[in-house]
C-alpha positions in Angstrom: -62.5 148.8 105.2 -65.5 146.8 107.3 -64.5 143.7 109.1 -66.3 141.6 106.4 -64.1 142.7 103.3 -60.7 141.9 106.0 -58.5 139.0 104.4 -55.2 137.1 106.0 -52.3 136.2 104.3 -50.7 132.8 104.9 -47.4 131.7 103.5 -46.3 128.5 104.0 -42.5 127.9 102.8 -41.5 125.8 100.2 -38.7 123.9 102.0 -41.5 122.7 104.8 -44.7 122.4 103.5 -46.3 120.3 101.1 -48.2 122.1 98.2 -50.5 119.0 97.8 -51.2 119.5 101.6 -52.5 123.0 101.0 -54.7 122.1 98.3 -56.1 119.4 100.4 -56.4 121.9 103.4 -58.4 124.7 100.9 -60.9 121.9 99.7 -61.5 120.7 103.4 -62.6 124.2 104.6 -63.8 125.7 101.8 -66.9 125.6 103.2 -65.8 128.4 106.1 -64.1 130.7 103.9 -63.0 132.4 100.4 -59.4 131.1 99.7 -57.0 132.6 97.2 -53.8 130.3 96.3 -51.1 131.8 94.4 -46.9 130.9 94.6 -44.0 132.9 95.1 -40.9 131.5 94.1 -40.3 130.3 97.8 -43.6 129.6 99.4 -47.1 128.4 98.5 -49.7 131.9 99.6 -53.1 131.6 100.7 -55.3 134.6 100.7 -58.4 133.7 103.1 -61.1 135.4 105.0 -63.9 133.1 106.9 -67.6 133.6 105.8 -67.9 135.2 109.3 -65.6 137.4 110.0 -64.9 137.1 113.5 -63.7 133.8 113.0 -60.9 134.5 110.0 -58.2 134.5 112.5 -59.2 131.0 113.6 -60.2 129.8 110.5 -56.3 130.7 109.1 -54.9 128.7 112.5 -57.0 125.7 111.8 -56.1 125.9 108.2 -52.0 126.0 109.3 -52.6 123.0 111.5 -53.9 121.3 108.7 -51.4 122.0 106.0 -48.7 121.2 108.9 -50.6 117.7 109.7 -51.4 116.8 106.5 -47.2 117.7 105.2 -45.8 115.5 108.4 -47.9 112.6 107.2 -46.5 112.9 103.6 -43.6 112.9 105.2 -42.2 116.0 104.3 -42.1 119.0 102.0 -40.8 116.7 99.5 
């Protein structure tokens, strides 16, 4: 597997994160990476990688931080 093919899988537990916050974050960061959204019974799932492979881990952290911030602004997961 090459570095360019490396994806990171993120899971945002439904009890703690708003699904709309994940949608918003992916739209904001779309120009920096490739994102695939899915759902599990207990979590919102994001499979992602940065357009610059060396930045994938940083992009994952920035996305997660943004999701947290938007969830807090919305008053929580619900």
